[in-house]
C-alpha positions in Angstrom: 14.2 -44.7 -12.2 15.8 -42.2 -14.6 17.5 -43.2 -17.8 21.3 -43.3 -17.9 22.8 -40.3 -19.8 25.8 -40.5 -22.2 27.9 -38.2 -20.0 27.7 -40.8 -17.2 29.4 -43.5 -19.4 31.6 -41.6 -21.8 35.3 -41.3 -21.6 36.0 -37.6 -20.9 39.7 -37.4 -21.8 39.7 -37.0 -25.6 42.8 -36.9 -27.7 42.2 -34.8 -30.8 44.2 -33.7 -33.8 43.7 -31.0 -36.3 43.3 -31.4 -40.1 46.8 -29.9 -40.8 48.6 -32.4 -38.6 50.7 -34.9 -40.5 49.9 -38.6 -40.8 53.1 -39.4 -39.0 52.1 -37.1 -36.1 48.7 -38.8 -35.8 50.2 -42.3 -36.1 52.6 -41.5 -33.3 49.9 -40.0 -31.1 47.6 -42.9 -31.6 50.3 -45.5 -30.9 51.5 -43.6 -27.8 48.0 -43.4 -26.3 46.9 -46.9 -27.7 43.9 -45.5 -29.6 42.0 -47.1 -32.4 40.7 -43.8 -33.7 41.0 -40.1 -33.0 38.7 -37.2 -33.7 39.9 -34.4 -36.1 38.7 -31.0 -34.9 38.7 -27.5 -36.2 40.7 -24.8 -34.3 37.4 -24.1 -32.4 37.2 -27.7 -31.3 34.3 -28.7 -33.5 34.5 -32.2 -35.1 35.3 -32.2 -38.8 36.5 -35.8 -39.2 37.8 -39.0 -37.6 41.0 -41.0 -38.3 41.0 -44.7 -37.6 43.8 -47.2 -37.5 42.6 -48.6 -40.8 42.9 -45.1 -42.3 46.5 -45.0 -41.2 47.2 -48.4 -42.8 46.0 -47.0 -46.1 48.1 -43.8 -45.8 51.1 -43.8 -48.1 52.7 -40.5 -47.3 53.8 -39.8 -43.7 54.1 -36.1 -44.3 50.6 -35.7 -45.8 48.0 -33.8 -43.8 45.6 -36.0 -41.9 42.7 -34.3 -43.7 43.7 -36.2 -46.8 43.0 -39.6 -45.1 40.3 -38.8 -42.5 36.7 -39.9 -42.8 34.7 -36.7 -42.8 31.5 -38.3 -41.7 31.5 -37.9 -37.9 28.7 -39.3 -35.8 28.1 -37.2 -32.7 25.7 -37.3 -29.8 25.0 -34.6 -27.1 26.3 -35.4 -23.7 22.8 -35.1 -22.2 21.2 -37.8 -24.5 20.2 -41.2 -23.2 22.6 -44.1 -23.8 19.8 -46.0 -25.5 19.9 -43.4 -28.3 23.7 -43.9 -28.5 23.3 -47.7 -28.8 20.7 -47.3 -31.5 23.0 -44.9 -33.5 25.9 -47.3 -33.3 23.8 -50.2 -34.4 22.1 -48.4 -37.2 25.4 -47.0 -38.6 27.5 -50.1 -37.8 30.1 -48.1 -35.8 31.7 -48.6 -32.4 32.3 -45.0 -31.3 30.4 -41.8 -31.1 31.9 -38.4 -30.4 30.1 -36.7 -27.5 29.5 -33.0 -27.8 28.5 -30.0 -25.8 27.6 -26.9 -27.7 29.1 -28.4 -30.9 32.5 -29.1 -29.2 33.8 -32.6 -28.5 33.8 -33.3 -24.7 34.1 -37.1 -24.8 33.8 -40.3 -26.7 31.4 -43.2 -26.0 32.1 -46.7 -27.3 30.2 -49.8 -27.6 32.3 -51.2 -24.8 31.2 -48.3 -22.6 27.6 -49.3 -23.2 28.3 -52.8 -21.9 29.1 -51.3 -18.5 
């Protein structure tokens, strides 16, 4: 029996924002899509940060760029990696989501809930 790969469980439709987008824009996008976090990507699609609902709660200026409130530590995992590695990373870093990459670009997100499937 072969091990389950991240790409088999990840959510493939990823909503992303760019560092220059305003806090208000990101807040609206997250509310609209009912998201708890959203990856911040460079124009090339490479992950540079992540914005969570708690980051938005702490934001005091709606017009400020999202780069001013984002967490710039992004945990990523290649789509071909085994889910056991994803689970270990989430446990070790006490996080619930990993950005899934292919050639340094975000192609999906895997959450702790996806692992329970």
